[in-house]
DRENBAKE-297780 format. One record per residue (C-alpha): residue number from 1; y, x, z. Coordinates in steps of 0.25 Angstrom, whole numbers, always signed. Layout:
<pt i="NUM" north="Y" east="X" up="Z"/>
...
REM end
This chain:
<pt i="1" north="-4" east="+80" up="+115"/>
<pt i="2" north="-4" east="+67" up="+121"/>
<pt i="3" north="-20" east="+67" up="+120"/>
<pt i="4" north="-18" east="+78" up="+132"/>
<pt i="5" north="-8" east="+73" up="+138"/>
<pt i="6" north="-17" east="+59" up="+139"/>
<pt i="7" north="-30" east="+69" up="+141"/>
<pt i="8" north="-21" east="+75" up="+154"/>
<pt i="9" north="-17" east="+64" up="+159"/>
<pt i="10" north="-32" east="+57" up="+162"/>
<pt i="11" north="-35" east="+71" up="+169"/>
<pt i="12" north="-21" east="+70" up="+177"/>
<pt i="13" north="-26" east="+56" up="+181"/>
<pt i="14" north="-38" east="+57" up="+186"/>
<pt i="15" north="-35" east="+67" up="+195"/>
<pt i="16" north="-23" east="+60" up="+197"/>
<pt i="17" north="-11" east="+63" up="+198"/>
<pt i="18" north="-1" east="+68" up="+209"/>
<pt i="19" north="-1" east="+79" up="+218"/>
<pt i="20" north="+10" east="+70" up="+225"/>
<pt i="21" north="+5" east="+66" up="+241"/>
<pt i="22" north="+5" east="+51" up="+241"/>
<pt i="23" north="+7" east="+43" up="+254"/>
<pt i="24" north="+8" east="+28" up="+251"/>
<pt i="25" north="+10" east="+24" up="+267"/>
<pt i="26" north="+19" east="+17" up="+272"/>
<pt i="27" north="+28" east="+18" up="+258"/>
<pt i="28" north="+34" east="+6" up="+252"/>
<pt i="29" north="+27" east="+0" up="+239"/>
<pt i="30" north="+35" east="-6" up="+228"/>
<pt i="31" north="+28" east="-15" up="+217"/>
<pt i="32" north="+36" east="-5" up="+207"/>
<pt i="33" north="+42" east="+9" up="+206"/>
<pt i="34" north="+51" east="+12" up="+194"/>
<pt i="35" north="+56" east="+25" up="+190"/>
<pt i="36" north="+69" east="+28" up="+183"/>
<pt i="37" north="+82" east="+16" up="+183"/>
<pt i="38" north="+83" east="+16" up="+169"/>
<pt i="39" north="+86" east="+3" up="+161"/>
<pt i="40" north="+68" east="+3" up="+162"/>
<pt i="41" north="+67" east="+6" up="+176"/>
<pt i="42" north="+78" east="-2" up="+181"/>
<pt i="43" north="+74" east="-15" up="+171"/>
<pt i="44" north="+58" east="-13" up="+175"/>
<pt i="45" north="+65" east="-15" up="+191"/>
<pt i="46" north="+73" east="-25" up="+188"/>
<pt i="47" north="+61" east="-34" up="+181"/>
<pt i="48" north="+51" east="-30" up="+191"/>
<pt i="49" north="+59" east="-33" up="+203"/>
<pt i="50" north="+63" east="-46" up="+196"/>
<pt i="51" north="+49" east="-51" up="+196"/>
<pt i="52" north="+47" east="-48" up="+211"/>
<pt i="53" north="+42" east="-34" up="+212"/>
<pt i="54" north="+45" east="-22" up="+223"/>
<pt i="55" north="+52" east="-12" up="+212"/>
<pt i="56" north="+57" east="+2" up="+216"/>
<pt i="57" north="+68" east="+8" up="+207"/>
<pt i="58" north="+70" east="+22" up="+206"/>
<pt i="59" north="+81" east="+32" up="+199"/>
<pt i="60" north="+81" east="+46" up="+199"/>
<pt i="61" north="+97" east="+45" up="+199"/>
<pt i="62" north="+109" east="+41" up="+209"/>
<pt i="63" north="+110" east="+29" up="+201"/>
<pt i="64" north="+104" east="+22" up="+189"/>
<pt i="65" north="+108" east="+28" up="+176"/>
<pt i="66" north="+113" east="+40" up="+183"/>
<pt i="67" north="+106" east="+50" up="+172"/>
<pt i="68" north="+111" east="+42" up="+160"/>
<pt i="69" north="+126" east="+41" up="+152"/>
<pt i="70" north="+132" east="+35" up="+142"/>
<pt i="71" north="+128" east="+21" up="+138"/>
<pt i="72" north="+117" east="+14" up="+126"/>
<pt i="73" north="+116" east="+1" up="+120"/>
<pt i="74" north="+109" east="-11" up="+126"/>
<pt i="75" north="+103" east="-19" up="+118"/>
<pt i="76" north="+107" east="-34" up="+122"/>
<pt i="77" north="+95" east="-44" up="+118"/>
<pt i="78" north="+84" east="-35" up="+124"/>
<pt i="79" north="+94" east="-34" up="+138"/>
<pt i="80" north="+96" east="-48" up="+137"/>
<pt i="81" north="+83" east="-51" up="+137"/>
<pt i="82" north="+80" east="-45" up="+150"/>
<pt i="83" north="+93" east="-45" up="+157"/>
<pt i="84" north="+100" east="-58" up="+152"/>
<pt i="85" north="+114" east="-58" up="+150"/>
<pt i="86" north="+115" east="-43" up="+154"/>
<pt i="87" north="+129" east="-41" up="+147"/>
<pt i="88" north="+134" east="-49" up="+159"/>
<pt i="89" north="+128" east="-40" up="+170"/>
<pt i="90" north="+126" east="-25" up="+163"/>
<pt i="91" north="+141" east="-19" up="+159"/>
<pt i="92" north="+140" east="-18" up="+145"/>
<pt i="93" north="+149" east="-8" up="+137"/>
<pt i="94" north="+151" east="-16" up="+123"/>
<pt i="95" north="+144" east="-25" up="+115"/>
<pt i="96" north="+140" east="-18" up="+102"/>
<pt i="97" north="+142" east="-26" up="+91"/>
<pt i="98" north="+143" east="-13" up="+80"/>
<pt i="99" north="+130" east="-4" up="+79"/>
<pt i="100" north="+132" east="+7" up="+69"/>
<pt i="101" north="+124" east="+19" up="+63"/>
<pt i="102" north="+130" east="+32" up="+60"/>
<pt i="103" north="+123" east="+41" up="+50"/>
<pt i="104" north="+130" east="+53" up="+51"/>
<pt i="105" north="+131" east="+69" up="+44"/>
<pt i="106" north="+140" east="+80" up="+50"/>
<pt i="107" north="+152" east="+73" up="+40"/>
<pt i="108" north="+148" east="+60" up="+38"/>
<pt i="109" north="+143" east="+46" up="+42"/>
<pt i="110" north="+137" east="+34" up="+37"/>
<pt i="111" north="+140" east="+21" up="+45"/>
<pt i="112" north="+131" east="+8" up="+45"/>
<pt i="113" north="+135" east="-2" up="+54"/>
<pt i="114" north="+135" east="-16" up="+60"/>
<pt i="115" north="+144" east="-24" up="+68"/>
<pt i="116" north="+143" east="-40" up="+72"/>
<pt i="117" north="+150" east="-48" up="+80"/>
<pt i="118" north="+137" east="-57" up="+82"/>
<pt i="119" north="+133" east="-43" up="+92"/>
<pt i="120" north="+144" east="-48" up="+102"/>
<pt i="121" north="+138" east="-62" up="+108"/>
<pt i="122" north="+128" east="-63" up="+118"/>
<pt i="123" north="+117" east="-58" up="+118"/>
<pt i="124" north="+124" east="-48" up="+109"/>
<pt i="125" north="+116" east="-36" up="+104"/>
<pt i="126" north="+120" east="-24" up="+111"/>
<pt i="127" north="+131" east="-18" up="+122"/>
<pt i="128" north="+133" east="-4" up="+124"/>
<pt i="129" north="+131" east="-1" up="+141"/>
<pt i="130" north="+131" east="+11" up="+148"/>
<pt i="131" north="+118" east="+16" up="+153"/>
<pt i="132" north="+122" east="+17" up="+168"/>
<pt i="133" north="+127" east="+5" up="+169"/>
<pt i="134" north="+115" east="-3" up="+161"/>
<pt i="135" north="+106" east="+5" up="+171"/>
<pt i="136" north="+115" east="+3" up="+184"/>
<pt i="137" north="+115" east="-13" up="+179"/>
<pt i="138" north="+98" east="-12" up="+178"/>
<pt i="139" north="+97" east="-5" up="+192"/>
<pt i="140" north="+107" east="-16" up="+199"/>
<pt i="141" north="+99" east="-29" up="+191"/>
<pt i="142" north="+85" east="-22" up="+197"/>
<pt i="143" north="+91" east="-22" up="+210"/>
<pt i="144" north="+97" east="-34" up="+211"/>
<pt i="145" north="+81" east="-39" up="+208"/>
<pt i="146" north="+77" east="-31" up="+219"/>
<pt i="147" north="+72" east="-17" up="+215"/>
<pt i="148" north="+74" east="-6" up="+224"/>
<pt i="149" north="+82" east="+6" up="+219"/>
<pt i="150" north="+82" east="+21" up="+221"/>
<pt i="151" north="+91" east="+30" up="+214"/>
<pt i="152" north="+88" east="+48" up="+217"/>
<pt i="153" north="+73" east="+44" up="+215"/>
<pt i="154" north="+65" east="+55" up="+206"/>
<pt i="155" north="+53" east="+51" up="+202"/>
<pt i="156" north="+44" east="+63" up="+201"/>
<pt i="157" north="+30" east="+55" up="+197"/>
<pt i="158" north="+22" east="+45" up="+199"/>
<pt i="159" north="+11" east="+44" up="+209"/>
<pt i="160" north="-1" east="+38" up="+209"/>
<pt i="161" north="-15" east="+34" up="+213"/>
<pt i="162" north="-26" east="+38" up="+204"/>
<pt i="163" north="-19" east="+34" up="+192"/>
<pt i="164" north="-10" east="+21" up="+198"/>
<pt i="165" north="+4" east="+26" up="+198"/>
<pt i="166" north="+7" east="+20" up="+213"/>
<pt i="167" north="+21" east="+26" up="+215"/>
<pt i="168" north="+33" east="+38" up="+213"/>
<pt i="169" north="+35" east="+52" up="+219"/>
<pt i="170" north="+50" east="+54" up="+220"/>
<pt i="171" north="+54" east="+70" up="+217"/>
<pt i="172" north="+63" east="+75" up="+229"/>
<pt i="173" north="+70" east="+75" up="+237"/>
<pt i="174" north="+67" east="+61" up="+240"/>
<pt i="175" north="+53" east="+64" up="+237"/>
<pt i="176" north="+48" east="+50" up="+239"/>
<pt i="177" north="+37" east="+42" up="+234"/>
<pt i="178" north="+37" east="+26" up="+230"/>
<pt i="179" north="+25" east="+18" up="+227"/>
<pt i="180" north="+23" east="+5" up="+220"/>
<pt i="181" north="+11" east="-3" up="+213"/>
<pt i="182" north="+20" east="+1" up="+198"/>
<pt i="183" north="+28" east="+12" up="+196"/>
<pt i="184" north="+36" east="+11" up="+182"/>
<pt i="185" north="+43" east="+25" up="+176"/>
<pt i="186" north="+56" east="+21" up="+170"/>
<pt i="187" north="+63" east="+36" up="+172"/>
<pt i="188" north="+66" east="+37" up="+156"/>
<pt i="189" north="+63" east="+46" up="+145"/>
<pt i="190" north="+54" east="+58" up="+147"/>
<pt i="191" north="+50" east="+52" up="+159"/>
<pt i="192" north="+46" east="+65" up="+169"/>
<pt i="193" north="+38" east="+54" up="+179"/>
<pt i="194" north="+29" east="+47" up="+169"/>
<pt i="195" north="+28" east="+63" up="+164"/>
<pt i="196" north="+25" east="+70" up="+177"/>
<pt i="197" north="+13" east="+59" up="+180"/>
<pt i="198" north="+7" east="+60" up="+168"/>
<pt i="199" north="+11" east="+47" up="+164"/>
<pt i="200" north="+17" east="+51" up="+151"/>
<pt i="201" north="+16" east="+64" up="+143"/>
<pt i="202" north="+28" east="+73" up="+140"/>
<pt i="203" north="+36" east="+66" up="+131"/>
<pt i="204" north="+39" east="+75" up="+118"/>
<pt i="205" north="+52" east="+78" up="+112"/>
<pt i="206" north="+49" east="+74" up="+101"/>
<pt i="207" north="+49" east="+59" up="+105"/>
<pt i="208" north="+62" east="+62" up="+116"/>
<pt i="209" north="+75" east="+64" up="+111"/>
<pt i="210" north="+86" east="+68" up="+120"/>
<pt i="211" north="+101" east="+60" up="+117"/>
<pt i="212" north="+113" east="+66" up="+123"/>
<pt i="213" north="+126" east="+57" up="+125"/>
<pt i="214" north="+141" east="+56" up="+127"/>
<pt i="215" north="+149" east="+46" up="+133"/>
<pt i="216" north="+164" east="+47" up="+129"/>
<pt i="217" north="+176" east="+38" up="+134"/>
<pt i="218" north="+186" east="+31" up="+125"/>
<pt i="219" north="+194" east="+19" up="+127"/>
<pt i="220" north="+188" east="+7" up="+124"/>
<pt i="221" north="+199" east="+1" up="+113"/>
<pt i="222" north="+197" east="+15" up="+106"/>
<pt i="223" north="+181" east="+14" up="+105"/>
<pt i="224" north="+182" east="+1" up="+99"/>
<pt i="225" north="+194" east="+8" up="+90"/>
<pt i="226" north="+186" east="+18" up="+84"/>
<pt i="227" north="+173" east="+10" up="+85"/>
<pt i="228" north="+179" east="-1" up="+77"/>
<pt i="229" north="+175" east="-11" up="+90"/>
<pt i="230" north="+180" east="-24" up="+96"/>
<pt i="231" north="+184" east="-23" up="+111"/>
<pt i="232" north="+170" east="-23" up="+119"/>
<pt i="233" north="+162" east="-21" up="+107"/>
<pt i="234" north="+153" east="-9" up="+104"/>
<pt i="235" north="+146" east="+0" up="+93"/>
<pt i="236" north="+133" east="+7" up="+94"/>
<pt i="237" north="+132" east="+20" up="+84"/>
<pt i="238" north="+120" east="+27" up="+78"/>
<pt i="239" north="+122" east="+41" up="+73"/>
<pt i="240" north="+112" east="+46" up="+65"/>
<pt i="241" north="+111" east="+60" up="+56"/>
<pt i="242" north="+122" east="+70" up="+61"/>
<pt i="243" north="+122" east="+67" up="+76"/>
<pt i="244" north="+107" east="+75" up="+78"/>
<pt i="245" north="+110" east="+87" up="+70"/>
<pt i="246" north="+99" east="+86" up="+59"/>
<pt i="247" north="+88" east="+79" up="+70"/>
<pt i="248" north="+85" east="+64" up="+71"/>
<pt i="249" north="+91" east="+60" up="+82"/>
<pt i="250" north="+101" east="+49" up="+86"/>
<pt i="251" north="+115" east="+48" up="+91"/>
<pt i="252" north="+123" east="+35" up="+94"/>
<pt i="253" north="+137" east="+30" up="+98"/>
<pt i="254" north="+139" east="+19" up="+109"/>
<pt i="255" north="+152" east="+12" up="+112"/>
<pt i="256" north="+155" east="+9" up="+127"/>
<pt i="257" north="+168" east="+1" up="+133"/>
<pt i="258" north="+177" east="+15" up="+134"/>
<pt i="259" north="+168" east="+26" up="+130"/>
<pt i="260" north="+156" east="+29" up="+119"/>
<pt i="261" north="+144" east="+36" up="+119"/>
<pt i="262" north="+135" east="+45" up="+111"/>
<pt i="263" north="+123" east="+50" up="+110"/>
<pt i="264" north="+114" east="+58" up="+101"/>
<pt i="265" north="+100" east="+62" up="+102"/>
<pt i="266" north="+88" east="+68" up="+98"/>
<pt i="267" north="+73" east="+71" up="+99"/>
<pt i="268" north="+73" east="+84" up="+111"/>
<pt i="269" north="+62" east="+90" up="+101"/>
<pt i="270" north="+74" east="+90" up="+91"/>
<pt i="271" north="+84" east="+96" up="+102"/>
<pt i="272" north="+74" east="+107" up="+103"/>
<pt i="273" north="+71" east="+109" up="+90"/>
<pt i="274" north="+87" east="+111" up="+86"/>
<pt i="275" north="+92" east="+118" up="+96"/>
<pt i="276" north="+104" east="+108" up="+96"/>
<pt i="277" north="+110" east="+103" up="+111"/>
<pt i="278" north="+110" east="+88" up="+115"/>
<pt i="279" north="+125" east="+90" up="+116"/>
<pt i="280" north="+127" east="+94" up="+102"/>
<pt i="281" north="+123" east="+82" up="+98"/>
<pt i="282" north="+134" east="+75" up="+103"/>
<pt i="283" north="+145" east="+88" up="+100"/>
<pt i="284" north="+140" east="+86" up="+85"/>
<pt i="285" north="+142" east="+69" up="+86"/>
<pt i="286" north="+156" east="+70" up="+92"/>
<pt i="287" north="+160" east="+80" up="+82"/>
<pt i="288" north="+156" east="+71" up="+70"/>
<pt i="289" north="+169" east="+68" up="+64"/>
<pt i="290" north="+166" east="+54" up="+62"/>
<pt i="291" north="+163" east="+52" up="+76"/>
<pt i="292" north="+173" east="+63" up="+83"/>
<pt i="293" north="+185" east="+53" up="+81"/>
<pt i="294" north="+176" east="+43" up="+88"/>
<pt i="295" north="+177" east="+50" up="+100"/>
<pt i="296" north="+192" east="+55" up="+101"/>
<pt i="297" north="+199" east="+57" up="+114"/>
<pt i="298" north="+186" east="+50" up="+120"/>
<pt i="299" north="+182" east="+57" up="+134"/>
<pt i="300" north="+167" east="+62" up="+136"/>
<pt i="301" north="+161" east="+53" up="+149"/>
<pt i="302" north="+147" east="+57" up="+149"/>
<pt i="303" north="+136" east="+65" up="+142"/>
<pt i="304" north="+124" east="+64" up="+144"/>
<pt i="305" north="+107" east="+66" up="+139"/>
<pt i="306" north="+95" east="+58" up="+139"/>
<pt i="307" north="+82" east="+57" up="+134"/>
<pt i="308" north="+75" east="+47" up="+126"/>
<pt i="309" north="+61" east="+45" up="+120"/>
<pt i="310" north="+62" east="+42" up="+107"/>
<pt i="311" north="+46" east="+43" up="+103"/>
<pt i="312" north="+44" east="+29" up="+99"/>
<pt i="313" north="+31" east="+21" up="+101"/>
<pt i="314" north="+22" east="+34" up="+101"/>
<pt i="315" north="+29" east="+41" up="+110"/>
<pt i="316" north="+28" east="+29" up="+122"/>
<pt i="317" north="+18" east="+35" up="+135"/>
<pt i="318" north="+9" east="+26" up="+141"/>
<pt i="319" north="+18" east="+17" up="+148"/>
<pt i="320" north="+8" east="+11" up="+158"/>
<pt i="321" north="+0" east="+17" up="+168"/>
<pt i="322" north="-8" east="+12" up="+181"/>
<pt i="323" north="+3" east="+7" up="+190"/>
<pt i="324" north="+14" east="+12" up="+181"/>
<pt i="325" north="+23" east="+8" up="+168"/>
<pt i="326" north="+33" east="+18" up="+160"/>
<pt i="327" north="+44" east="+9" up="+155"/>
<pt i="328" north="+59" east="+12" up="+146"/>
<pt i="329" north="+60" east="+26" up="+141"/>
<pt i="330" north="+50" east="+33" up="+149"/>
<pt i="331" north="+39" east="+24" up="+140"/>
<pt i="332" north="+46" east="+30" up="+129"/>
<pt i="333" north="+51" east="+16" up="+126"/>
<pt i="334" north="+64" east="+19" up="+117"/>
<pt i="335" north="+65" east="+13" up="+103"/>
<pt i="336" north="+76" east="+19" up="+97"/>
<pt i="337" north="+90" east="+13" up="+100"/>
<pt i="338" north="+82" east="+5" up="+111"/>
<pt i="339" north="+80" east="+11" up="+124"/>
<pt i="340" north="+86" east="+5" up="+137"/>
<pt i="341" north="+81" east="-9" up="+133"/>
<pt i="342" north="+68" east="-4" up="+129"/>
<pt i="343" north="+66" east="+1" up="+143"/>
<pt i="344" north="+74" east="-13" up="+149"/>
<pt i="345" north="+62" east="-21" up="+142"/>
<pt i="346" north="+50" east="-10" up="+146"/>
<pt i="347" north="+55" east="-14" up="+159"/>
<pt i="348" north="+54" east="-27" up="+159"/>
<pt i="349" north="+41" east="-25" up="+153"/>
<pt i="350" north="+38" east="-16" up="+164"/>
<pt i="351" north="+39" east="-27" up="+175"/>
<pt i="352" north="+32" east="-38" up="+168"/>
<pt i="353" north="+18" east="-30" up="+170"/>
<pt i="354" north="+23" east="-25" up="+184"/>
<pt i="355" north="+24" east="-38" up="+189"/>
<pt i="356" north="+12" east="-43" up="+183"/>
<pt i="357" north="+5" east="-29" up="+188"/>
<pt i="358" north="+11" east="-35" up="+202"/>
<pt i="359" north="+5" east="-50" up="+203"/>
<pt i="360" north="-8" east="-43" up="+199"/>
<pt i="361" north="-9" east="-32" up="+208"/>
<pt i="362" north="-11" east="-23" up="+197"/>
<pt i="363" north="-5" east="-11" up="+194"/>
<pt i="364" north="-16" east="-5" up="+183"/>
<pt i="365" north="-11" east="+2" up="+168"/>
<pt i="366" north="-18" east="-11" up="+163"/>
<pt i="367" north="-9" east="-21" up="+170"/>
<pt i="368" north="+3" east="-14" up="+169"/>
<pt i="369" north="+1" east="-13" up="+154"/>
<pt i="370" north="+8" east="-26" up="+153"/>
<pt i="371" north="+21" east="-18" up="+153"/>
<pt i="372" north="+15" east="-11" up="+139"/>
<pt i="373" north="+11" east="-23" up="+133"/>
<pt i="374" north="+24" east="-30" up="+135"/>
<pt i="375" north="+31" east="-18" up="+129"/>
<pt i="376" north="+21" east="-20" up="+118"/>
<pt i="377" north="+24" east="-35" up="+116"/>
<pt i="378" north="+40" east="-32" up="+116"/>
<pt i="379" north="+49" east="-27" up="+107"/>
<pt i="380" north="+50" east="-15" up="+114"/>
<pt i="381" north="+37" east="-8" up="+111"/>
<pt i="382" north="+36" east="-16" up="+97"/>
<pt i="383" north="+49" east="-8" up="+91"/>
<pt i="384" north="+47" east="+4" up="+98"/>
<pt i="385" north="+31" east="+2" up="+89"/>
<pt i="386" north="+39" east="-3" up="+78"/>
<pt i="387" north="+47" east="+11" up="+78"/>
<pt i="388" north="+36" east="+20" up="+82"/>
<pt i="389" north="+37" east="+29" up="+69"/>
<pt i="390" north="+52" east="+33" up="+70"/>
<pt i="391" north="+50" east="+44" up="+80"/>
<pt i="392" north="+39" east="+51" up="+71"/>
<pt i="393" north="+47" east="+49" up="+58"/>
<pt i="394" north="+59" east="+55" up="+64"/>
<pt i="395" north="+50" east="+67" up="+69"/>
<pt i="396" north="+44" east="+68" up="+54"/>
<pt i="397" north="+57" east="+65" up="+49"/>
<pt i="398" north="+67" east="+75" up="+56"/>
<pt i="399" north="+77" east="+75" up="+46"/>
<pt i="400" north="+77" east="+59" up="+45"/>
<pt i="401" north="+91" east="+58" up="+52"/>
<pt i="402" north="+99" east="+69" up="+48"/>
<pt i="403" north="+95" east="+70" up="+34"/>
<pt i="404" north="+96" east="+55" up="+31"/>
<pt i="405" north="+108" east="+54" up="+38"/>
<pt i="406" north="+115" east="+64" up="+26"/>
<pt i="407" north="+108" east="+58" up="+14"/>
<pt i="408" north="+114" east="+44" up="+19"/>
<pt i="409" north="+129" east="+51" up="+21"/>
<pt i="410" north="+128" east="+59" up="+8"/>
<pt i="411" north="+124" east="+46" up="+0"/>
<pt i="412" north="+136" east="+39" up="+7"/>
<pt i="413" north="+146" east="+50" up="+3"/>
<pt i="414" north="+140" east="+51" up="-13"/>
<pt i="415" north="+142" east="+36" up="-13"/>
<pt i="416" north="+156" east="+35" up="-7"/>
<pt i="417" north="+160" east="+48" up="-13"/>
<pt i="418" north="+169" east="+45" up="-27"/>
<pt i="419" north="+164" east="+56" up="-37"/>
<pt i="420" north="+170" east="+56" up="-53"/>
<pt i="421" north="+156" east="+54" up="-58"/>
<pt i="422" north="+149" east="+41" up="-63"/>
<pt i="423" north="+142" east="+32" up="-54"/>
<pt i="424" north="+128" east="+35" up="-59"/>
<pt i="425" north="+130" east="+50" up="-59"/>
<pt i="426" north="+136" east="+48" up="-45"/>
<pt i="427" north="+122" east="+41" up="-42"/>
<pt i="428" north="+113" east="+51" up="-48"/>
<pt i="429" north="+123" east="+61" up="-40"/>
<pt i="430" north="+120" east="+54" up="-26"/>
<pt i="431" north="+106" east="+55" up="-27"/>
<pt i="432" north="+106" east="+68" up="-31"/>
<pt i="433" north="+112" east="+72" up="-18"/>
<pt i="434" north="+105" east="+64" up="-8"/>
<pt i="435" north="+92" east="+68" up="-15"/>
<pt i="436" north="+94" east="+83" up="-13"/>
<pt i="437" north="+96" east="+80" up="+2"/>
<pt i="438" north="+83" east="+73" up="+3"/>
<pt i="439" north="+73" east="+71" up="-11"/>
<pt i="440" north="+72" east="+59" up="-16"/>
<pt i="441" north="+55" east="+58" up="-12"/>
<pt i="442" north="+59" east="+63" up="+1"/>
<pt i="443" north="+68" east="+52" up="+4"/>
<pt i="444" north="+59" east="+41" up="+2"/>
<pt i="445" north="+47" east="+48" up="+10"/>
<pt i="446" north="+57" east="+49" up="+20"/>
<pt i="447" north="+61" east="+35" up="+19"/>
<pt i="448" north="+47" east="+29" up="+18"/>
<pt i="449" north="+45" east="+34" up="+31"/>
<pt i="450" north="+56" east="+29" up="+37"/>
<pt i="451" north="+52" east="+14" up="+31"/>
<pt i="452" north="+38" east="+16" up="+37"/>
<pt i="453" north="+40" east="+19" up="+51"/>
<pt i="454" north="+54" east="+7" up="+50"/>
<pt i="455" north="+43" east="-1" up="+44"/>
<pt i="456" north="+34" east="+3" up="+56"/>
REM end
């Protein structure tokens, strides 16, 4: 399928490429137009402006983060290297001192947790932060650096002169065109601008996940009491197994100052196969006997959904084109729990490539390829490459999270239960019980596949 797409792409490039009438006379030309004011786009615009480039940042919503809800965890070290002591400027909700994982079935929960006071001192480890606060802070920094920012501008496609990107077309009612030496696409997962402009193929439903989330208001002291947290400190809990109803997917709980956020998601193809509605997964989690008590008295203040590219390294499209770079989620630069931080770093690297291209007045793909080179040499692409086979593993073992969550909980239950039988007989009984759920050889085969992927 990808081969046919590239063949069609070359034919389209030879014809080239837009039937929109382009008039560049008496129109201001920017050094860079950045499409999308999320973490990737805002970071790219900021660092480009810091280096003296004339940057236009376009956002389709009425304000930064208008189409997102809830929050996330921000990795402190990655962010601190880009924005030193960012915690003094950006309002962070809680310092994360506890990381936990809950392996769940319908009536059991096997927990592993780690917390440390070492995480409570600068430069810290992680913070929970509201997405809208983070997005607005990044855009404000970009504006203060000299970026021109425009809201309510939905880009429909890229404008080309031959194969060279030269501008963007704005959808009605504005119906404007903006021109620049370099176009940066940061319009999020499943980038319709890149797809419509024939720069990337349509994303496979196996490589993109739909996440639904709720923000639930609770007083700060109640959150700290129920999650056993000291004042001002937070917890991030990963949930596996039961939340995704038999399919491979993930879920998490984040604690904020006066609310908690629950999210859950799996691939769009799994939603299609199962017929499960996204909100049903949230209801499933909230009604779990060990989660329901945490939510008593809470009020839902936000509900939303988002798509996240989770195809991994092999799903990354061509991200450098003549006069154009693709960054952040639009470039599928997501690695497990790492999304926002990779997005910001991709914006930083794109800024370096844009600056070098501007100095040489060379906006070819060859010159802009510095962006891809910097990504390849950084932890961003190295980590993605190390985890390249995870997406394929989850497709090959669709029962992985569900079955082994059940096996882990059953094992813990049997070990914990007191029987009126000798210990040796109990061990034999437990072994037979577990191997009845998955034959020993098949279990060994699955474990070996996981080990090979983890080892890279």
